[in-house]
C-alpha positions in Angstrom: -6.0 26.9 -1.4 -3.2 24.5 -0.5 -3.1 21.0 -2.0 -1.0 17.9 -1.4 0.0 15.7 -4.3 1.1 12.2 -3.5 3.5 11.4 -6.4 4.4 7.8 -7.1 5.9 5.8 -10.0 2.7 4.3 -11.4 1.7 0.8 -12.6 -0.8 -0.7 -15.0 -1.9 -3.1 -12.2 -4.9 -1.5 -10.5 -4.1 -3.3 -7.2 -0.7 -1.4 -7.0 -2.6 1.9 -6.5 -4.3 0.7 -3.4 -1.7 1.9 -0.8 -1.3 5.2 -2.5 -5.1 5.8 -2.5 -5.1 4.6 1.1 -2.6 7.3 2.1 -4.8 9.9 0.4 -7.9 8.6 2.2 -6.0 8.7 5.5 -5.0 12.3 4.9 -8.6 13.2 4.2 -9.7 11.4 7.5 -7.1 13.4 9.5 -7.7 16.7 7.8 -11.1 16.7 6.0 -10.6 20.1 4.4 -7.3 19.3 2.9 -7.2 18.9 -0.9 -5.2 15.8 -1.7 -4.6 14.1 -5.1 -2.5 11.2 -6.4 -0.3 11.6 -9.4 2.0 9.2 -11.3 5.2 9.4 -13.2 4.3 6.8 -15.8 2.2 3.8 -16.8 -1.0 5.3 -15.4 -2.9 8.5 -15.0 -3.3 11.1 -13.8 0.2 12.6 -14.4 1.7 15.3 -12.2 1.0 18.0 -14.9 -2.6 16.8 -15.2 -3.2 17.1 -11.5 -1.4 20.5 -11.3 -3.7 21.8 -14.1 -6.8 20.4 -12.3 -5.8 22.0 -9.0 -4.9 25.3 -10.8 -8.3 25.3 -12.4 -9.8 24.9 -8.9 -7.9 28.0 -7.7 -5.0 26.3 -5.9 -2.3 28.7 -4.9 0.0 26.3 -3.0 1.0 22.8 -4.2 3.0 20.5 -2.0 4.4 17.4 -3.7 5.2 14.3 -1.5 7.3 11.8 -3.5 6.4 8.3 -2.5 9.7 6.7 -3.5 11.6 4.5 -1.0 14.7 4.5 -3.1 16.1 7.7 -4.5 16.9 6.7 -8.0 16.7 8.4 -11.4 13.0 9.3 -11.0 13.5 11.2 -7.8 16.9 12.7 -8.7 16.2 13.7 -12.3 12.7 13.2 -13.5 10.9 14.9 -10.6 13.0 18.0 -10.6 12.5 18.4 -14.3 8.7 18.0 -13.9 8.7 20.6 -11.0 10.7 23.1 -13.2 8.1 22.6 -16.0 5.2 23.1 -13.5 6.8 26.3 -12.3 6.9 27.6 -15.8 3.3 26.4 -16.6 1.8 27.6 -13.3 3.7 30.7 -12.1 0.9 31.7 -9.8 1.2 28.5 -7.8 3.7 28.2 -5.0 5.3 24.8 -5.4 7.2 22.8 -2.8 8.5 19.3 -2.7 9.3 17.1 0.2 12.2 14.7 0.2 11.3 11.2 -1.0 9.8 9.2 1.8 12.6 6.7 1.8 14.9 9.5 3.0 12.8 10.4 6.0 14.2 9.0 9.2 10.7 8.5 10.6 9.9 6.1 7.7 13.2 4.3 8.0 12.5 3.8 11.7 9.0 2.7 11.1 10.0 0.2 8.5 12.7 -1.2 10.7 10.2 -1.6 13.5 7.8 -3.4 11.2 10.6 -5.7 10.0 11.5 -6.6 13.6 8.0 -7.7 14.4 7.6 -11.5 14.5 
């Protein structure tokens, strides 16, 4: 089983989670059989290790992490690679992959520019 984890910073404000959950819902609409979860670095749960454990318990063999960071700061450069290294140790039977942060994807940069140019 392959799963996608949308990984974001986290917030105590429940309204902040809306867009992250909307992306997960859209993935499910596009691909109903796709396992998708949201995980957060801090301030809220579930954490990335919690989600990885849940998916491992479900028999996940492939885990693809999509970091939802526009800026590539300390969290994307340092915290996430450390978490991934720990996940690889904790779940050696799961093949882990991680996309670049969405803020580095030229498609996102172009889309945001187009949205900003709208009146």
